[in-house]
KEKESE-933379 format. One record per atom (N, C-alpha, C, O, CB): x, y, z. Coordinates in steps of 0.1 Angstrom, whole numbers, plus 5000, padded with zeros to 4 digits. Glycine has a CB too. Example, Ala and Ser with C-alpha at 12.3 -4.5 7.8 and 13.67 -1.06 7.14 Angstrom:
KEKESE-933379
513249435078
512349555078
513249675078
514249675085
511349555090
512849785071
513749895071
512950005079
513450115080
514149945057
***
This chain:
KEKESE-933379
769381043887
769181173892
770481193900
770981123908
767781183901
770981333893
772381373899
772281383915
771281393922
772781523891
773481393920
773381383936
772781553940
773381653936
775081333944
771881553947
771481683952
772581753958
773481693965
770381663963
772781893957
773381963967
773281963978
772181933982
773282033967
774081993988
774481974003
773382064011
773182184008
776182024008
772581984021
771682064030
772482094042
773182004048
770381984034
772582234046
772982264058
772082254069
770882304069
773482364057
772482194079
771682184089
771882284099
772982264103
771782074095
771382374105
771782484115
770982434130
769882474131
771182664109
771382364138
770782294148
771482254160
772282344164
770282194142
771582154167
772282124180
773381994176
773781914184
770982074192
773681994162
774581894158
774081774156
772981734160
775581864167
774881704148
774081554144
775281444148
776481464148
773581524123
774581334152
775281214157
775581154143
774681114136
774381104169
776881154139
777181104125
777380954125
777080904114
778381174119
777780874134
778280764134
776980684134
776780614144
779380744145
776180684125
775080584126
774580574110
774780644100
773780644137
773780444113
773480394095
772580494088
772480474076
772480234094
771880614094
770980694089
771980784082
771380844072
770180764098
773180814082
774080884076
775180824070
776280884068
774380964083
774880684066
775880624060
777080594068
778180564063
776280694049
776980604082
778280614093
779080694091
780280674092
779180514094
778480834089
779480964088
779480974073
779681094070
781180934095
779380904062
779880934047
779181044042
779681124035
779580814038
777681054048
776781154040
777081284044
776681374037
775381144042
777981304060
778081444064
779581474060
780581404062
777681464080
779481594054
780581634044
781581764057
782781804056
779681724026
780781784066
781681874073
780681884086
779481874085
782082034065
781381904102
780781904113
781382034119
782582024122
780981774121
780582164120
781382254128
780582314139
779382334138
781882354119
781182344149
780782374162
780782534164
781782594163
781682294173
779682584167
779582744167
779282784181
779382904184
778282814156
778982694189
778082734200
778982814211
780082764214
777282584207
778582924217
779483014226
778783064237
779083164243
780083144220
777682964241
776982964254
777882944264
778982924260
775982874254
777682944277
778682914290
777682764294
777982724306
778883084305
776882704288
776282594292
776982474286
777882494278
774882604290
776682334289
777182244283
776982204268
775782204265
776982154290
777882174259
777682134245
778382014242
779582014240
778082244237
777681894240
778481764240
778981774227
778481864219
777581624242
779881704223
780281654209
779381574203
778781484210
781581584208
779181594191
777981524183
776681624187
776681744185
777781334189
775681544192
774481614195
774081574206
773681464207
773581604187
774081664218
773881644231
772181634233
771481564240
774681754239
771781744226
770281764226
769381654221
768481604228
769981874217
769881614208
769081524199
768281574186
768181504175
768081484207
767981714189
766981774178
767681764165
767181694156
766481924181
768881834163
769781814151
769681654144
769281634133
771381844155
770081564151
770081444146
768481404140
768181374129
770681334157
767781424148
766181404141
766081494130
765781444119
764881454152
766081594130
765981684118
766581654105
766081654094
766481804122
768081614108
768781554096
768381414095
768681374084
770381554096
767881324101
767381234097
765981244088
765681184077
767281174109
765281334093
764081374082
764581414072
763881364063
763181474085
765381474068
766181554055
766481454047
766081424036
767681644058
767581384054
768481304046
768681144053
769481064048
770081394045
768081114063
768180964068
768280844057
767480854047
766880934077
768980754059
768980624047
769280514058
770180444054
770280624032
768880504068
768780374076
767580274068
766480314063
768480404094
768080154071
766680074066
765580084075
765680074087
766979904065
764380114070
763280134075
762880284080
761780314085
763280034086
763980354079
763880504086
764280624076
764780724080
764980504099
763980584063
764380664050
763680814054
762580824059
763680594034
764680924050
764381054052
763881104038
763581024029
765581124057
763781224037
763381274025
763981274011
763381254001
763181374028
765381304013
766481304004
767681214008
768681284012
766781444001
767781084007
768881024015
770081004005
771080944008
768380884021
769781073991
771281063986
771781223986
772681253978
771380983968
771081313996
771881433997
772481454008
771981434019
771281543995
774081514007
774881524016
774581604025
773581664022
775881564011
775081624038
774581724049
775881794053
776981754050
773781644063
775681904060
776881994066
775982034079
774882094079
777482134055
776782004089
776182014102
776782154110
777882164113
776581884110
775982254112
776382344121
775482374134
774382434135
776682454113
776482314143
776282324157
775882444163
776782524164
777482294163
774582494166
774582644171
773582624183
773182724188
773982764159
773282494187
772482514200
772882384210
773182274206
770782514198
772882424221
773882354231
772782224236
771782204229
774482484247
772982154246
772382034251
771182074255
770381984255
772981964260
770782184258
769482214263
768682284252
767582334254
769482304276
769282304239
768582344229
768582494229
767682544222
767282284229
769382574235
769382704236
770882754227
771882694224
769482724253
770682854224
771482914213
771783054213
770883124218
770782884201
772883124209
772683264207
772583314191
773183254182
773883334215
771783424190
771283454178
772883514169
772883524157
769983564180
773783544177
775183574170
775683434166
776383424156
776383664180
775483354170
776383224167
775283174155
775983094148
776783104181
774183174152
773383134143
773983254129
774183204118
771683144149
774083344132
774483434124
775883414119
776183454107
774183554130
776683354127
777983324125
777883214113
778483224102
778783284138
777083134116
777283004110
776583044095
777182984085
776482864119
775383144092
775083154080
776483254073
776683254060
773683224080
777183314081
778483364073
779283254065
779683254054
779483434082
779483134077
780083054073
779982954061
780882884056
780183004082
778582964057
777782894047
778082954036
778382894026
776382874048
777983084037
778483174024
779983144020
780183124008
778383334027
780983144028
782383124028
782382984023
783282964014
783083144041
781682884026
782082764021
781082704012
781082584010
782382674031
780382774008
779282713996
779782643988
779582523987
778482803987
780882703979
781382643967
782182513973
782382413965
782382743958
782482513983
783582383987
782682283989
783082173985
784382404002
781482283993
780682173997
779382163991
778382103996
780482174012
779182233979
778082243971
776782283979
775782223977
777982123964
776782373986
775782383997
774382463989
774582573984
776382484011
773282393988
772282453983
771082483988
770182533981
772182413975
770882444002
769782464010
770282474025
771082394030
768782354008
769782574032
770082584046
768682544054
767682584048
770582754049
768382484063
767482414072
767482494084
768582514088
767982264075
766582564091
766482644101
765182614109
764182684110
766582774096
765382484116
764282454127
764482514139
764682444149
764282324131
764382654140
764682704153
764382854150
764382904138
766282664159
764082934160
763783084159
764183174171
764483144183
762283094157
764083284168
764683384176
763583384188
762383344188
764783534169
764283424198
763483454210
762783614210
761983634219
764383434224
763083684204
762483834205
761483844191
761883824180
763883944204
760483884192
759583934183
759984064174
760184164181
758583964189
760184064161
760684164157
759984194143
759184124138
761984144158
760284294138
760284324123
761184274112
762384274115
760484454122
760984244101
762284204091
763084324089
764284294087
761784144076
762684434090
763484544087
764484584100
765384674098
762484664083
764384534109
765384524119
765884434125
766984454131
764984564127
765484294124
765984184130
767384114124
767284074112
764884084128
768784104130
769484074125
769783944118
770683924109
769984104131
768883844123
768783694119
768283724105
768883684096
767683584129
766983804104
766383784092
767283874080
767083864068
764783834095
768383954085
769084004073
769983894072
770283874060
769684174073
770683804081
771283704078
770783584068
771583524061
771483674087
769783564068
768983474058
768783534046
769083474035
767483434063
768183654047
768283704030
769583714025
769683704013
767683854028
770583724032
771783734026
771983584021
772783574011
772783794035
771683484025
772183334022
771283344009
771683303998
771683194034
769883414011
768883393998
769483453987
769483393976
767283454000
769883553987
770483643978
772083593971
772483643961
770583773985
772583493978
773483433975
773583273970
774483193968
774083473985
772183273968
771383153961
771583023970
771882913966
772083123945
771283053983
770982943993
769382943994
768783053996
771782974010
768782823991
767282803996
767082804008
767382694013
766782713992
766682894016
766382884032
764882824033
763882844026
766483034040
765082734044
763882674048
763582684065
764382624073
763882534043
762482754069
762382784080
761082714089
760082714083
762382924079
761082664098
760082614107
759182744111
759782844112
760782534120
757582734112
756882844112
756882854127
756882974130
755482834105
756982764138
757082754152
755982714161
754782724157
757382864155
756082664171
754982564175
753982634185
753482564194
755582424183
753782784183
752982874193
751582904187
750983004189
753783024195
751182794180
749882824175
748782784183
748782714192
749782774163
747582864176
746382874186
745282804180
744182844182
745883014189
745582684172
744382604165
743582694153
744282734143
743182554179
742482724154
741882784141
742082974141
741883044131
740082734142
742382994153
742783134153
744183164150
744883084155
742483194165
744783264142
745783294139
746783344148
746583444155
745583354132
747983284149
749083354161
749883444156
750683494164
749983254167
749683474143
750983564134
752083484136
752183384144
751483714140
752983524129
754483474127
755283594133
755283704127
754883434111
755883574145
756383674150
757883684152
758383774158
755683684159
758483574148
760083544150
760883514137
760483454127
760383404159
762183584139
763083564128
763283374129
762883314139
764683664132
763783324122
763783374103
762483314098
762283304086
765283294091
761383264105
760383234097
759283354093
758483344084
759683134104
759483494101
759083594092
759083644081
758283714074
759183644095
760383604079
760883674067
760283634053
759983514050
762483634066
760083744044
759083734031
759983634022
759383564013
758783914022
761283614023
762183564012
762183414013
761983344003
763583614013
762383354026
762583224031
760983154027
759983214023
762883224050
761283014028
760082924028
759782884040
760382804045
760282804021
758582944047
758282904060
757382784060
756382794053
757783014068
757582684068
756882564066
756082544081
756682564091
757882424062
754882494079
753882454089
753882304090
754482234082
752482514087
753182274100
752982114105
751982084098
750982154101
752782084121
751681974090
750381954081
749981814091
750881734093
750581914061
748781794097
748281654102
747781604092
746781654087
747481634112
748381484089
747781374080
746581314080
745981264071
748581284080
746281314093
744981244094
745181104093
744081034093
743981284084
746481034091
746180884090
746280824074
746780714070
744580844097
745680924067
745680864054
746780954042
747581044044
743980874049
746480904030
747080964018
746681094015
747381184013
746980884007
745481104013
744481224008
744581324017
744681304029
743081184007
744381434011
744481564019
743081604026
742981684035
744881684009
741981514019
740581564025
740381584040
739581664044
739481474019
741181494049
741081504061
742181574068
742381544080
740881404065
742881654062
743981724068
743681844075
742781914071
745081744059
744481874083
744382024089
745882034094
746781954093
743082034103
745882164097
747282214102
747182174118
746282184126
747482384100
748482124121
748382074136
748082214147
748282324144
749981994141
747682184158
746682274165
747982374168
747782494168
745682204180
749082334171
750182384176
751082474166
751982554170
750982284182
750782444155
751482524140
751382644140
750282684141
750782494125
752282714141
751982884140
751682904126
752082834116
753382994145
750783024126
750083074111
749783204112
749783254124
748582984106
749483274103
748983414102
749983524097
751083494093
748283454115
749683634099
750783734095
751583804102
751383844114
750283824090
752883824096
754183864103
753684014104
752884084099
755783824092
754584054115
754284194120
754484304106
753984424106
755484224135
755084264095
755384354083
754184274073
754184284061
757184334076
753284214079
752084214068
752184094058
751384074049
751984354059
753484004062
753283884050
752583764058
752683724069
754983834043
751783694046
751183574052
751883434053
752283394043
750083554044
751983384062
753083274067
752083174071
750983204075
754283314081
752483034069
753582974061
753082974045
751982984040
753882814067
753982964041
754082944023
753382794020
752582774011
755882944016
753882704029
753182574026
753782514038
754582564046
753482484012
752882354038
752982294050
753582144046
753582114034
751582284057
754182074058
754381934053
754281854067
754181904078
755881904044
754381714061
753781654077
754681654088
755881624086
753381484076
754181704101
754881734111
754181674123
754481734133
754881874111
753481584123
752881514138
753181374134
753281324122
751081544143
753381324149
753981174151
755181134137
754881034130
752481044151
756181204136
757381174128
758281104134
758481134146
757881274123
758981024129
759880904136
761180924129
761380914117
759280744134
762180964140
763581004133
764680934145
764280874154
763781204132
765880964142
766980914146
767281024158
767181144157
767980904134
767480964170
768081064183
769180964191
768980854195
766681124196
770281034192
771480964202
770380934215
769480994220
772981094207
770980794217
770180744229
770480804245
769680774254
770380594229
771480874245
771880974257
771481114254
771681224260
773580974260
770981094245
770481294243
769381354253
768781274260
769681334226
769181484253
767981514266
766881454258
766181384265
767581704272
766581454245
765181444239
764981284242
763881244245
765081494222
766281184242
765781054245
765481014259
764580944263
766680964239
766381084266
766281034282
765081104290
764481054299
767681074290
764781224283
763581294291
762081254284
760981274289
763781484291
762281194272
760981154267
760981014263
760580974252
760581234257
761480934274
761580784273
760280704268
760480584265
761880734287
759080744268
757880704264
757580724247
756780664241
756880784273
758380824244
758180874228
759280744221
759180724209
758781084225
760180684227
761180594219
760380474213
759580404220
762480524230
760480454200
759780354193
760980264190
760580154185
758880424179
761980264191
763180144187
764580204196
764680314200
763480134166
765180134197
766680214200
767180304192
767280294180
767780134200
767480384198
768080534188
766880594179
767180674170
769680494173
765780564180
764280604170
763480664182
763080594192
763280454161
763080814178
761880844185
760880914177
761180974167
762080924198
759580914183
758580974176
758281104185
758181114197
757180884173
758181214175
758381344181
757381444169
757481424157
760381384183
756681544175
755781614165
756281784166
756681824177
753781584169
756281864156
756681994156
756982064141
757381994132
757882004165
756782184140
757182204130
758682224126
758982264115
756682294128
759482184136
760882174136
761182044124
762182034118
761482124154
759881954121
760081824116
759381824103
759581744094
759481714126
758681914102
757981944090
758982044080
758882024068
756582024095
759782124084
760682194077
761882094069
762382124059
761382284088
762181994076
763381924070
762881864055
763581874045
763981804080
761481804059
760781774047
760781814034
760781744024
759781794050
760781974036
760782064024
762282084023
762582104011
759982214026
763182074032
764482094026
764881954017
765381964006
765482114039
764681874022
764981754014
764281763996
764781723986
764181624023
763181813999
762281833986
763081943978
763081943966
760581883989
763782053984
764382163977
765482113972
765882163961
764582273984
766182023980
767481963975
767381873960
768081883950
768081863988
766381793962
765781723948
765381813938
765581773926
764481633951
764881903940
764382003929
765982083923
766282113911
762982133937
766782103932
767882163927
768782073919
769682113911
768582223937
768581933922
769381823915
768881813901
769581803891
769181673921
767481843901
766481813889
766881963881
766981953869
764581793894
767082053886
767282203878
768582293886
768482383894
765482303880
769582233882
770582283890
770782453887
771082523897
771982203887
770582503876
770482633876
769282743881
769082863879
770682643864
768482633889
767282733898
767982803908
768982773915
766082653907
767282913908
767783003921
766882983932
766182883930
767683163918
766883043943
765883013954
764383043951
763482983956
766383083965
764183163942
762883183941
762283103932
761083083932
762583313938
762983033924
762282953916
761982803921
761182733916
762982953903
762682773931
762382653940
761282703950
760482613955
763782593949
761182813954
759982823960
758682873953
757582883958
760182903970
758782903942
757882893936
757282773928
756082763926
757982963930
758282683923
757782533922
757082453932
756282363929
758782453919
757582483945
756982413955
755482463959
754582393963
757882413966
755382593957
753882643960
753082623949
751882573950
753682803963
753582643939
752782593926
752182463926
751082453922
753582583916
752882363930
752582213928
752082173943
751982053945
753982123922
751682243952
751382223965
749782163965
748982243959
751782363973
749282063971
748081983974
747382093980
748082143989
748281853982
746282133978
745182193983
744782133997
744582013996
744182193973
744482184009
743782104020
742682174024
742582254033
744682094032
741482124016
740182184018
739682184029
738782264030
739282134013
739882124040
738982144052
739982234062
739382264073
738481984060
741182274060
741982334068
741482444069
740682474060
743282334065
741782534080
741382684081
742282764072
743582744072
741282734097
741682864065
742282924052
743683014057
743583094066
740983034043
744582974051
746083034055
746682954066
747882974068
745983194061
745982864072
746882774083
747982704078
749082684084
745982664090
747682654066
748582574061
749382604050
749982524043
748082464059
749182754047
749582814034
748982784024
747782764026
750682814030
749382754011
748782713999
748682563998
748482503987
749482783987
748882494009
748682344009
749982264013
750982304019
748282293995
749682134007
750882054015
751682014001
751181983990
750281904025
753182014005
753881983996
754181863985
754181753991
754582014000
754281853975
754081723967
755281713960
755381783950
752881733956
756181643963
757681623956
757381593941
757681663933
758581493963
756681483939
756381443924
755781543917
756081543905
755481323923
754981623921
754281723912
755281853911
755481923900
752781773919
755981873923
757181973922
758081943912
758482043905
757981983934
758481833909
759681773902
759181813886
759981833877
759881593904
757581823884
757281813869
757181993865
756882033854
755681713867
757382053876
757282213871
758282263863
759482263866
757182313882
757782313852
758682373841
758482523842
757282553840
758382323825
759482633846
759682713845
758582803855
757682883851
759882713833
758882773866
758082813880
757982973878
758683043872
759082763895
756783013886
756883153889
757883193899
758483113906
755583203893
758083323899
758983403908
758283423921
758883493929
759283523901
***
């Protein structure tokens, strides 16, 4: 398999010097874009970005991510408290477009959301991710963790509300490989956006995910009961379902380098496994299936 394109992780940074990322070899660039007045440590003071990157790309023994052969580009847009400015996230999307060819960036992962509910017609972050999409970057966005169980919460915030991006909900796999007992995680947001688009498109595992975190990061120090091994934590959230799909998208682009984001989205949706006992719409069209997606020839737009 050819080397997948790089995955841009727009998050709180990445602790590069660990086995999960080849002691830094798999990270092509680390760019800090945080302009808040709060603390933003070098690397990843919050821990979220390292965890997300590990789910997408981790290669440590026993902790493999979805696409361990894909390189990463880290764009630090969240401070040590996990907060950031929309303007910094938008600046990061501009940086991706400017450096797309240099680093062969094919996928951008947004395990974050705006704090202001809005229509895609007015939200500047939606416009920014659409610019990525139309420039050939497949955008993956977490649906959000404000779900209300069997009742739709709606998808209210950018960038998950955008019709062009691949919005990912969190599937609770129920401890089995089959989808017969799967359901959307109760906090996984789903429903219609303000503009009438059904979201998420697909779901991926998002409960009880184990991934890397810096030992001194906020996530590690404030949730010591979640640590399963030194430097590894068990967490749940749509933030961690999204990078599963980012890794899948990178592999699909390695197999099909001429595919556009619309093709990637079509193949992922067409090949998803139905989740028969989930509330309709709550997991989108179903649970992503890497093997099946890789067999799609001529995906729908």
